C-alpha positions, 0 to 999 in steps of 0.5 A, a space after each residue: 102914340 101921339 103924331 102930328 100929320 103931315 097933311 092940314 086940317 080941312 074944313 069938315 064937319 061932323 055930318 060929312 061923315 059916312 061909315 062903311 064895312 069892307 072897303 079897302 085899305 084907303 091912303 093913310 096919314 099915320 099907322 100903328 099895327 098891332 097883335 093883341 092875342 092872335 088878332 092882327 089890327 092895323 089902326 089908320 089915321 085918314 085925317 078926321 076919319 080913321 080905319 081899322 082893319 082886323 085879321 084873325 084866323 082867316 076871317 078879316 073886317 075892315 071899317 071905315 068913317 070918313 068923309 066919304 063922296 057918294 057914300 050913301 051910308 051916313 054916320 049911324 047912330 048905331 050897328 049890329 050884324 053879322 060878319 062871318 062867325 063874328 058879332 060886330 056892334 057899332 055905336 057912334 055919338 056926337 056931341 056939341 060942347 063950348 069952347 071950354 069944355 071942348 078944349 077940356 075933352 080935347 087935352 083928356 082925350 089926347 093924353 089918354 090915348 096917347 099913353 095906352 099901349 094900343 093907342 094911336 092919336 094925330 093931331 094937324 099942324 096949325 089947327 088947335 084941339 083938332 085931332 083924330 084918335 083910336 084906342 083899342 084893346 081884345 078883351 073876351 075874345 072880342 076885339 074892342 076900339 072906341 076912336 074920337 074925333 074932334 071938329 073945332 070949328 063947330 064945337 061937335 066931337 065925334 065918338 064911336 065905340 066897336 065890338 067885332 068877335 062872338 057875342 059874349 053869353 047874356 051879351 044882348 040888351 032890351 031896347 025901348 023902355 029899357 034904353 036907359 037902364 043900357 046905358 047906366 051899364 055903360 061904364 062897366 062895360 067901357 071898364 073891361 073894354 079898356 081896364 088901363 085906360 083913365 077915362 073915356 065918355 060913354 056910348 051905351 049899346 042894345 043888341 037885342 034889336 040888332 041896334 046900338 043906342 048912345 048915352 044921352 050927352 050929360 055935360 061933361 060927364 066921364 066914366 072911371 076906368 080902374 
């Protein structure tokens, strides 16, 4: 689902983004409500930021990535923690792209999310290649979502990846010298997350040390999704 947001694009920066759990719903420019095998998910576009609300069997999760004045938690590279009976994992990555690469990536991601049955993307009038996009899916008892925030004035693309649910068997990956191996597994992880998507940039994770490690940027490399 693609929508044109009514608010003008403000001159925010990738470095202004902050992350928070447990926030109440914030005013949204566009929303989409989905039912995924018993899980109620609400995707909310807050302009150049997002909020995802998840509820299932009385348990809830609220994730906010936005420019929040006074927030003491800047956008982290990775988080892994318990939320009641759930495991919550979050990873973020900031890419700096050339104008040509940025335009190509923006077009690809908007096409990907617009065509996906569980996607929501918003563009800003008069701001070329400025968009916010969210994609959610349920798989193996977990709810997964990916988000993208573009900042064309500085050539930055922020991508995030979240998983919420019971920890899958053998889900922990090693850190330290094995981080590269963990990054190499990102393609397989993403293919299982979003089997109907065409292509999604990679973010790798590590849960053994309760943190998540983003994969190192490698140009405009794509990870194919069957």
